[in-house]
SEGU-620446 format. One record per atom (N, C-alpha, C): x negated, y negated, z negated. Coordinates in steps of 0.02 Angstrom, whole numbers, plus 50000, padded with zeros to 5 digits. Atoms other than C-alpha are relative to their C-alpha. Layout:
! SEGU-620446
XYZ/...
! end
This chain:
! SEGU-620446
499585005950000/500005000050000/499564993850000/500385006249994/499484981950023/499734997749933/500315002850060/498274974549896/499864992550012/500125007249994/498174955849864/499264998550013/500685002649993/496634946849927/499954993549958/500115005950041/495914931149849/500514994450014/499515005149982/497114919949945/500675001549966/499384998150033/498624929649880/499974998549926/500065000950073/497984929349701/500004992649981/500035007250015/497614910749706/500694996950008/499335002849987/499314906549781/500485001549943/499534997950052/500274916549651/499814996949933/500225002950064/499214910449504/500184992649996/499825007149999/499464892249555/500754999049992/499275000550006/501324895249571/500225001149928/499834998650069/501404902549396/499874993949956/500175005850041/500524887449320/500454994150016/499545005349980/501614875549419/500675000949965/499354998850031/503184883849352/499954999649924/500095000750073/502474884549175/500114992749979/499925007250014/502394865449180/500724997950009/499305001849988/504144864149253/500455002449943/499614997450056/504864875249116/499904995849937/500145004150059/504004865148982/500364993350004/499665006549992/504724849049053/500765000849994/499284998850008/506464856749060/500185000949926/499864998750071/506374862748879/499954993549960/500095006450036/505754845548822/500544995050017/499495004749978/507184837048914/499764995050052/500265004549949/506054828049036/500335001350067/499624998249939/506944837449177/500715001749980/499304998150010/508834838549183/500125006850033/499834993649967/509674855049232/500084999050075/499925001349928/510134847149399/499324999550035/500675000649970/508304842849431/499635006649998/500364993750009/507704859749368/500275005550046/499664994849961/508954869949471/499605002350061/500364997649941/508024870149638/499315002749984/500664997650019/506364872949549/500035007149974/499954993250027/506934888349454/500235004950054/499784995549947/507824895549605/499435002050046/500584998449959/506214894549704/499555005349968/500384994950036/505494906049571/500445005849977/499584994250013/506934918449568/500384999949935/499675000450065/507734912149407/500704997150007/499305002049997/509634911249398/500274999049929/499655000750064/510724905149255/500675003750007/499414995949994/512054918549232/500474998749941/499505001050051/513504920749111/499704999549929/500244999350069/512514925548957/499284997949991/500725001450005/510684922048996/499744998550070/500325000649935/509454918649133/499895006950030/500164993949964/509214932149265/499394998650043/500605000749960/507504934349345/499995005650053/500044995249945/507414942749516/499275000450024/500704998949982/505704950149554/499975003350069/500064997549932/505174953349733/499635006750001/500344993749985/504734970949789/499965000350076/500035000449926/504144968049969/500085006850032/499824994049963/504854981150087/500085006149955/499814994650046/505334991449934/499455004449976/500574995750018/503584998049895/499694997749934/500305001250066/502904999349717/499445005049987/500494995350026/501365006849640/500235002149930/499834997850067/501485016649478/499814994749949/500215005450045/500525002449393/500524994549998/499505005249997/501804989849452/500655002149966/499394997750032/503275000549395/499925000149925/500125000250073/502485002349223/500044992849974/499965007050021/502324983449216/500744997849995/499285001750002/504184981649257/500325003149938/499744996850061/504574994049118/499804996049938/500265003850058/503494984048997/500364993349994/499635006350001/504354967749046/500705001149972/499324998750025/506054975649014/499995001149924/500064998950073/505454980848839/499874993549963/500235006050036/504624964448792/500464994150006/499645006249987/505784951748870/500745001050018/499314998749981/507434960248916/500305004949949/499674995250045/508524974048843/499855007250022/500254993249986/507504989248896/500275003250064/499814997349935/508134990949074/499924994650053/499985004549943/508074983249246/500515002550050/499494998349950/509324983049389/499704999450070/500255000049932/508734988149563/500574998150048/499495003149958/509654978849701/500025003050070/499924997849931/510254982049878/499484997050046/500545002749959/508814971449941/499315001949974/500624996850021/507494982249859/499614996049948/500315003750054/507134969849719/500215002949933/499774998250067/507334971649531/500204993649964/499765005750038/508314960049417/499995001649925/499964999650073/508144957049231/500534995049978/499395003950012/509784950549160/500024996149934/499975003150067/509334944548984/499364996249985/500645003550006/507854932849007/500094993349965/500025006650032/507464917948895/499574995450042/500355004749958/506904902548988/499274999249979/500675001250025/505384900048877/499525005850014/500424994149987/504774917748919/499805000650074/500124998749928/504794916049109/499294998750022/500695000749977/503034908949131/499575006049981/500384994250021/502314923349030/500165006150042/499794994449957/503324935849133/499674999550068/500305000949933/502724928449297/499255000949998/500734999050006/500924928349234/499845007449995/500114992750005/501064946749187/500105003450068/499894997249933/501794950849358/499414998750046/500575001849957/500344941849442/499415004749991/500574995650013/499104953749360/500065006650038/499914993849962/499854968149459/500264998650072/499835001849930/500104959049626/500764999650011/499285000949992/501934954449599/500194992849983/499755006850013/502954938349593/500754999850011/499285001049989/504704931249607/500124994450052/499955005449951/504354918549746/500495001950055/499534999349944/505754916349873/500485005949992/499464995250011/506934928849792/500664996449992/499395004150000/508184914549793/499854993950043/500095006149962/508454898149883/500135000850074/499865000149928/508754893250064/499355000750039/500654998549969/507184901450131/500025007150026/500054993049979/506594917850206/499915004249937/500004995950061/506964930650070/499545006150009/500414994050000/506124947250030/500095004050065/499974996049938/505684956850190/500145007349981/499814993250018/506504974050185/499915004750059/500004994749950/506334990450277/500275006249966/499704994050030/506865008250247/499545003149948/500354997250057/506365018150094/499515005650019/500434994649979/505515032050194/499484997750053/500475002649950/504415020650300/499315003249991/500664996950002/502785029250344/500005007449989/499984992850014/503365046650294/500595003650032/499404996949973/505035049650381/499855004350061/500114995549944/505085064250501/500274997250066/499705002749939/506155054250624/499744993050017/500285006749990/505045038850625/499574999650063/500435001249942/504265031750783/499324997449979/500625002550027/502955021750690/500164996549934/499925002850066/502685014450517/500134992450006/499855007249994/503544997250507/499694995749946/500245003950057/502684992050346/499444995050017/500495005249982/501164983550426/500324993750029/499665005949973/502324972150524/500414996449946/499645003050056/503384969450368/499534995949957/500495003650041/501824964250273/499774993750036/500195006049962/501304952350412/500554994749994/499445004650008/503044944650402/500014997049930/500015002650069/502884943150213/499484994449993/500535005050006/501244933750227/500184993650038/499815005849959/501904922450365/500554995849968/499415003550025/503524918050277/499904997249929/500085002250069/502864915550099/499764992849997/500145007150008/502884896950058/499844996750067/500055003349934/503004892750243/500414993649996/499665006450013/503414874250226/500544998550051/499505001649948/504364873450391/500675003349986/499394996250011/505624886150329/500185000649926/499874999950072/505724881950144/500694997249983/499355003150012/507364872150161/500455001150061/499554998249945/508414881250289/500724998149982/499305001450018/510294878050301/500275004749947/499804995150051/510554894050199/499465005349996/500494994650009/509614909450140/499945004150065/500154996649937/508834920250275/499665006749985/500234993250017/508564939050269/499805003850063/500284996449943/507504949850385/499895007349979/500114992950013/507494968850394/499715003350063/500304996249945/506484981150500/500175007349993/499914992849999/506814999050551/499625002850059/500364996849945/505795011050657/500135007450002/499814992950001/506705027550638/500595001250046/499424998249958/507975036950741/500644997749966/499435002550038/509225032950603/499794993349967/500135006450033/509335015150537/500215000649927/499874999650072/509185016650348/499864993349965/500155006650029/508794998150324/500584995150009/499415004349989/510534991350369/499824993950041/500285005449960/509724980950506/500534995250026/499515004349967/511324974450585/500404995649953/499665004550046/511964966150427/499544994449977/500475005250020/510444954650416/500014994150048/500055005949957/510144937150482/499585001550062/500404997349945/508774944850589/499845007249984/500184993050007/508544963450614/499535002050057/500494997849950/507054971050705/499985007650003/500144992949988/507024988450778/499325000550034/500684999149973/505214993350807/499985006750035/500014993749963/504975006450941/499415000350047/500584998849956/503705013851060/500234999950072/499835000449930/503765009251244/499745005950040/500194994449956/503455020651392/499255001050003/500744999449998/501585016951388/499695000349930/500254999550068/501455019051200/499924993449964/500075006650031/501535000451164/500544998949946/499525001750053/502394993451008/500454994350024/499515004949977/503984984151053/500524998649946/499495002050048/505344975050957/500664998650035/499325001749979/507214974450983/500274995249947/499845005250048/507794958250901/500764998849999/499305001750012/509544956350830/500034993849955/499915005950042/510174940150752/500744998849987/499315002150014/511734933350670/500415004949960/499624995550043/512194947350551/500074997149930/499915002350069/512814944850375/500695002049974/499374997950030/514204949350254/500334993949968/499705005850034/515004937850125/500704998450025/499325002349983/516534927550167/500205001750071/499874998549930/516384930850354/499535005550023/500454994549982/515644948150386/499935000750076/500144999549928/514814949450557/499395004550009/500584996149982/513654962350633/499584996150049/500465003849958/512124955250719/500055002050073/499994998949927/511964953850909/499295000350027/500654999549968/510514958451021/499844993450035/500215006349968/509574942551071/499395001050045/500574998549956/508004950251147/499775007149990/500254993250002/507384967551190/499295000150029/500674998849972/505644974251229/499524994249987/500465005350018/504754960151139/499345003149977/500644997350023/502894964451127/499854997849928/500095001550071/502404965350944/499554994049988/500465005750010/501044952250968/500374993449994/499615006249999/502414939150990/500524999749943/499504999750054/503394943850832/500064993349963/499975006250040/502924928150734/500214994050042/499825005849959/503044915750877/500745000150019/499294999649981/504754922250930/500444998649940/499605001450059/505434922250752/499954992749979/500065007150015/504734904850726/500454995950045/499545003449954/505684899150881/500725000949978/499324998550022/507254907650818/500184995949937/499875003750062/507114899650646/500044992450014/499965007149982/506804882550725/500684998350029/499335001049971/508414884150824/500524999849944/499544999850057/509334888950665/499934993749957/500125005950041/508524874750568/500284993750032/499775005949963/509014862350703/500764999650004/499285000049986/510824867650734/500435002849943/499604997050053/511354876750575/500374994749960/499585004750038/512744868550475/499704998649932/500225002050066/512184858850322/500554996349961/499455003750032/513844850550284/500495004649964/499534995250030/514734866550229/499635006549988/500414994150014/513814880550140/500345006550021/499654993949978/515164893050190/499925001250075/500094999449928/514754889750372/499264998950020/500705001849989/512874887650355/499565005850021/500424994349981/512254905350387/499925000450075/500144999649928/511504909350556/500545003950037/499474996249967/512934921550591/500544995350028/499505004849976/514114906550608/499734996450061/500305003449943/512914897650725/500015004450062/500004995449942/512724912950838/500705001050026/499314999149979/514594915450840/500274994050037/499725006049970/514994897350881/499664998250066/500345001349937/513654895351014/500125005550052/499994994249956/513884912751085/499295002750004/500664997050003/512444925051087/499574998150061/500395001749941/511944920651266/499684993149994/500275006750007/511754902151231/499484999749944/500484999950055/510904905451065/499335002950023/500624996949975/509644917151149/499644995350047/500315004749953/509344904051284/499654994349962/500325005350042/508994890751151/499355002649970/500614997150029/507744902451069/499465000650052/500504999349946/506894906151235/499694993350018/500255006749984/506754887551271/499504997649947/500455002050054/505964884351101/499375004350002/500574995450000/504844899651118/499504998150055/500455002049946/504124892651279/499444995449974/500515004450029/503194880051170/499535003649952/500374996450051/502534893351052/499655006350026/500264993649974/502204908851157/499264999450017/500724999749988/500364913651165/499614994749960/500335005050041/499984900251035/499615003249943/500424997650055/498964901750874/500315005649958/499674994950040/500264912850789/500095006650036/499984993649964/500124926350923/499535004949964/500374995350042/499524941950833/499495004050041/500514996049966/497874949650888/499995007149972/500064993150023/497534968350874/499625000449934/500414999750060/496234964650741/500404998649937/499595001650058/497524957050624/500465005949983/499574994250013/498704971650646/499605005649967/500414994650028/497304984050611/499774998449930/500195001950067/496744974150459/500555001649950/499444998750044/498464975350382/500175007449998/499824992849996/498794993150442/499535004349957/500474996250041/497234999050350/500245000949929/499734999450068/498154995750187/500545005549995/499474995049999/499475008450240/499775006650031/500274993849974/498325022450293/500305005949961/499714994250035/499055039750252/499555002349943/500414997350055/498485047150086/499675006650020/500374993749985/497405062750076/500465006049990/499544994350004/498765075550112/499615006650001/500314993449997/498305093650079/500285003950059/499784995849944/498445106750214/500425005749972/499564995250033/499955115750145/500635001150041/499364998449968/501465124550215/500564999349948/499445000350047/503205123550138/499975006049954/500064994750051/503175133549977/500605004750003/499434995349995/504235149449997/500365001049934/499674999050064/504595149749810/500554994949987/499465004950008/505705134349829/500685003450010/499374996549987/507075145149906/500165005049946/499894995150053/506835158449774/500254996749936/499795003550061/506985145949632/500694996950009/499335002849986/508495137849715/500535005449991/499534994450008/509335154949720/500125001749927/499954998350071/508985157349535/500284994349958/499785005950038/509445139649480/500484995850042/499515003749959/511065132749555/499944992449996/500085007350006/510755115149485/499424997550042/500585001849958/509055114649568/500185000550073/499794999149930/509815121149730/500424994150024/499565005749982/511115107349729/499584993750009/500455005849996/509765094249698/499585000250064/500404999249939/508705101149841/500424998150061/499565001449942/510195099649960/500134992650008/499795007049995/510595081549918/499444994949991/500485005150020/509035072949851/499325000750033/500634999049965/507665079049968/500064997650072/500005002649931/507225070350131/499395002750037/500524996949960/506205077750272/499394995450007/500645003449996/504365072650275/499665001850065/500324998749936/503305071150431/499395004649994/500584995750012/501885081150351/500245006749974/499784993450024/502175100050333/499775001249928/500154998550069/502235105850153/500184994549951/499825005750042/502835088950087/500754998350009/499325002549998/504525081250049/500034993249966/499855006250036/505195064149997/500585001349953/499504998650050/506225064749838/500374993549981/499585005750021/507675052849802/500185001049927/499855000050071/507825049049617/500644996049990/499355003350005/509655045149586/500034995649938/499875004550057/510055030049477/500754999649987/499265000150005/511905034649479/500255006049958/499804994350042/512215046349329/500734999849977/499305000550022/514025040849306/500064995749938/499875004150060/514545034949133/499364998549961/500625000950038/512755036349068/499674993250013/500325006549984/512215020249157/500334997150062/499735003249940/512845007449285/499565001650061/500404998849939/512295010249467/499424995250007/500595004249990/510535003949496/499624998349937/500345001550063/510095002149311/499525005649982/500504995150020/508505010949255/499674997549936/500295002050064/507845010749077/499244999650004/500735000450003/506065006849027/499695006949997/500274993250006/505785025048978/500065003750067/499924996849935/506465030849146/499514997250051/500515002949955/505345018649240/499325003049985/500644996950019/503855025449143/499985007350025/499974993049977/504425043149186/499885000450075/500084999949928/504545039349372/499284998350019/500705001849987/502835030949369/499545005949985/500404994150017/502105046249282/500075005550053/499884995049947/502905057749411/499644998150064/500355002349940/502195047049551/499265001549996/500714998450008/500445049349480/499875007549997/500114992850011/500635067549432/500145004250061/499794995849944/501515074149585/499884996850068/500085003549936/501175061049719/499354996250003/500595004149991/499955047349763/500094993149967/499925006150038/500525034249638/500444994850032/499585004749964/501845026449750/500735001549990/499284999550008/503705023149728/500334995350050/499615004449956/505005015949846/500674998449968/499325001950021/506635006849813/500445000150062/499554999249944/508105011049927/500534994550001/499435004449992/509454999649995/500595002349957/499464997250041/510635011249901/499884999649926/500185001250071/509795006349735/499695006049966/500354994350028/508965023249710/499254999050007/500735000149995/507095026349687/499775006150039/500264994649958/506025037349799/499285001549982/500694997750003/504455047549771/499845002750069/500034998649928/503865048049951/499585006150020/500484994849979/502495061449951/499945005449947/500004994750050/502875077149849/499895006750034/500094993249975/502175094449884/500615004249984/499414995850013/503605106749902/499875004949943/500174995550055/502675118049779/500104996749932/499905003650063/502925104449647/500734998049987/499315002450005/504785101549676/500355002649937/499644997250058/505405113149539/499774996749935/500265003250060/504265105949405/500214992749997/499775006949997/504685088249462/500734999549981/499295000050016/506535092149454/500125000849925/499934999050073/506375098549276/499844993649962/500205006250034/505475082549225/500534994650009/499495005149987/506755071149308/500655001749964/499374997850032/508215081349239/499984998549926/500065001350072/507555079449062/500064992649983/499975007350010/507565060549086/500614996850032/499385002749972/509295058749164/499934997250069/500155002949934/508605055749338/500085005150057/499944994749949/509105071549432/500725001350021/499314999149977/510935068549473/500005001750074/500034997849930/511185078149638/500574997150042/499425003149968/512365065549717/499814995150056/500215004949950/511355056049849/500435000650063/499575000249942/512505050849990/500725002149988/499324997750016/514065057149900/500424994349970/499535005050023/515575047949834/499784996549936/500215003050064/514795045149662/499324996550004/500625003849989/513185037849735/500194992950018/499675006449988/514045021049718/499494994350001/500385006349999/513215004749770/500444994749967/499615005150035/513754990749653/499554994449976/500355005750029/513214973349604/500154999849925/499855000550072/513164968549418/500704997349985/499315002350007/514834959649443/500114995449941/499795004850050/515784949849312/499735001249931/500324998950065/514884957849166/499414995349990/500605004250004/513384946749206/500064993750043/500065005349950/513604935949361/500524994649991/499545005750008/514374918649344/500404998650063/499635001049937/514944919249526/500565005150009/499544994449989/515924935449510/500724998349981/499295000650015/517814935849515/500255005749956/499784994150036/517924953049436/499405004449984/500534995450020/516904966649354/499915005550053/500154994549954/516044979849461/499835006449962/500264994150035/515234991449334/500555004449972/499474995650026/516824997549245/500385003750055/499654996849945/517645001149413/499585005850027/500454994749977/516125011049472/500025005949953/500044994550047/516065021149313/500675003649992/499344996750002/517945024449311/500085004850059/499964995649941/517825031449488/499535005949992/500474994550011/516285041549443/500275005149950/499704995450049/517205048749293/500565004150031/499464996349968/518705053549399/499725005550045/500294995249953/517565062549522/499365003049971/500594997350033/516375070549397/499905007450015/500084993049979/516625087949473/499535000150060/500495000149946/515035090049576/500185004750057/499794995549946/515735104849671/500494996550047/499515003549960/517165093849729/499684994750044/500305005349960/516115079049785/499515002850051/500434996949949/514875090649872/500425002650057/499564997749947/516325098149967/500244994350045/499795005849960/516855080650023/499454998150050/500555001949955/515125077850100/499854992549994/500235006950001/514425060750144/500584995149999/499505005550006/515555046550083/499664994449962/500305005650036/514855029450039/500564995649972/499525004450034/515785018549914/499604994149971/500365006150020/515205000549888/500484995249964/499595004650039/515844988049759/499654993349992/500255006850011/515604969149755/500484996449952/499585003750048/516214957949614/500264993450027/499755006149970/516504943249731/499865000050075/500045000349927/516544937849913/499284999250024/500705000349979/514654935249914/499735006850022/500124993249973/514604954149943/499305002849985/500654997250019/513004958449848/500025007649998/499934992749998/513684976249840/500135002750070/499924998049930/513894976350030/500635004250011/499394996049995/515684982350014/500275000550070/499754999849930/516064978150196/499735006150037/500334994649963/514874992150249/500075006749966/499854993650030/515485005650131/500545003650038/499444996249972/516535019650203/500654998249963/499485002950043/517625014350057/499704993849968/500265006250029/517374996250006/500484997249949/499595003050053/517994987749848/499754993049986/500175007050012/518014968849825/500414997349942/499655003250055/518434960249661/500264993250020/499685006449984/519654945749683/500364997349938/499685003350056/520414933249564/500724998250019/499305001949990/522314931449551/500244996849935/499765003950057/522794917649430/499655002149935/500404998350059/521394922449311/499965007449985/500024992850011/521684941249323/499555003250053/500454996549955/520484953649403/500385005250040/499694995349954/521124963049556/499475002450049/500504996949956/520274973749687/500305001650068/499804998949931/520444973749875/499605005950028/500324993949974/520044989849970/499954999750075/500124999449928/519284991950143/499795007150016/500194993349977/519025007750244/499654999550068/500314999449934/517895012350390/499354996350009/500655003349993/516335002350353/499445005250004/500574995549995/514655010150393/499384996050017/500635003049980/512825005350404/499675004750051/500354996049951/511565012050529/500104997350070/499965002449931/511465010750718/500714999950026/499295000049983/513325014450729/500384996249946/499735003850056/513715000950601/500704997450015/499335002849993/515474994550571/500194996449936/499735003750057/516404982550457/500675003149981/499384996950023/517794990050350/500614995550010/499375003549992/519614985250375/500405000249935/499605000550061/520714979250230/500635004250010/499424995649992/522094991950198/500654996849977/499395003150023/523314980250111/499894996049937/500065004050062/523684970749949/499535003249950/500504997750048/522444972149807/500335003749941/499784995650054/522554983349653/499724997649933/500265001250067/522344981549465/499435004949986/500594996050015/520774988649387/500175007149983/499844993250022/521635003449306/500305004450055/499734996149943/522365008649475/499465002750045/500514998549951/520705010349564/499815007450004/500144992949992/520295028549521/500555003750039/499444996849963/522035033649583/499984998250074/500035002249931/521815023249741/499475004150039/500534996249966/520165031749784/500205007350006/499794993049997/520905048749742/500505001150057/499514999349945/522345045849863/499664999450068/500385000649937/521145040349999/499665006650015/500344993649992/520165056349972/500495005550019/499504995049983/521755066649980/500174999950074/499865000549929/522135060150154/499425002750041/500594997549964/520365063650210/499985007649999/500034992750005/520415081550146/500545003450041/499444996949964/522095084750226/499924999250076/500015001649929/521675077150396/499325001350035/500654998949968/519825081150425/500015006550040/500074994049959/519355093850557/499325003149984/500614996550020/518085106450492/499604995649953/500435004150043/516625096550418/499954992850024/500005006849973/517095080050500/499874995049945/500165005050051/516305065650403/500584995249988/499465004550020/517435053550311/500084994250049/499945005949957/517025038450420/500265001850069/499744997949935/517385048350579/500755001249998/499274999150006/519105052950514/500354993349999/499705006750001/519475034650476/500004997050070/500035002749933/518905029750651/500495003650047/499544996249956/519955043450731/500734998449984/499305000950020/521545040350631/500204992649991/499845006850021/521405021950588/500184999949926/499875000550072/521855015450415/500725001549982/499294999450016/523735017950430/500175006149958/499834994350043/523855035850361/499764999249928/500265001250067/522765030950214/500424994849964/499605005350030/523755015150183/500685002649978/499344997550016/525415024250188/499995004349937/500044995650059/524845037050059/499834996149937/500215003950058/524025024349944/500584995949972/499465004550021/525545012749940/500685003549997/499374996349993/526865026549947/500514998349947/499525001150054/527655022949778/499894993349965/500115006650032/527145005049746/500624995650008/
! end
């Protein structure tokens, strides 16, 4: 993984000291909250319902065991012994005291971490898929390009005050596991006919109040032009993006109003001034960064035959193998998904300090000291010998981290919601846990197969409910919490936005609503037809009729 050089260390250290002074002036009263607001947001610090929340960047979802141990230590020393992993591969601490933030940021800096640009109207954390570099269906490792984007966008003065926040995701696999089309800019990295690295550039995606999937603006872009083309695109957005209405300020609105053809033409016109300029990437720069992502020293091992034998003898292990293991490109290895969705034991995405220490220890003991964070809020151990899977499973199981539900109905994506967030209209965590409790029969949810359920506590859609096969949105009705349901959303290359099925529901109705939706699916599916395919084939009407039958 990438290691900071002297420039990185200096930049982050100076930022820490700058913010230390700003915090001191805020505490003394020299700065008002209005004056302090943009300063703290630039350092990932939000004021929530009960305390400050600090969002720490995890670039392209990659952590070392040392970094994860530091996050565990921060949760012990400055929070309430846990952290919340987000859909953008970051981590949030929800109970931070303002006076502690400089010390936290200084501690993060010692392990090459920071909170810069995890908020504000700037280019946010660059994301990619959790199996980058190890996926069996990958064309090439997108992390070197993601790292180049991180370096280019960090404290880039030209793009520090965009009309609204700006999110970039990359994918380079047959399946898109990075939710590329829901981002402001999405890049598909692929190999051309002559083996060259090319980019397919999508722009104008986003969820929130107006969910839109991104549109293709340029194909077959040589990788050397990645920065100059994105700079042209961001200049167009900076020039024409709405600044008079924050609800219409995202690039998705600009692309929709101009039309993708005109928007692409504007970008091409701007790019003409930048193409082949100083920001054009030379091979030497790519190779310099790529060296940080060189494959580890894999052993020459075949898949361990005892895995099947142990699975036959241990049904719980067999179930975990089926759901939580992802194919690795190196024979004899597997990538392991560590579920953060145990049901009532913890909210989705929450991991305790002891569990973080456990995962870090597993990364060192069974892997190469590396951990990934998934868009689905789970953790990944990317390089595990199949001969170690049984012992690893036992260790994870003893620490509440071996729930075999990855991709299933109870692998719920959820934001912190009204329990913490001052923007939320309704709670997310109790709804998630009530649904998980209703569907606590693992045999049943395994029989259902892949079903994604996403919950957001407000229209900002931090839980990405629009893209869940089943989506749940918290809404406010005269001070009461209600929940709107959508069906048919999906991420990936065949992405879709869910359709609202009808009027919203009270909190205590939600488990029954999901159960009725599942009943229609079980009754109408053909063989092992996935849930989202049934919704696309039938439409939402049969589900709606059954859900509202006796209302």
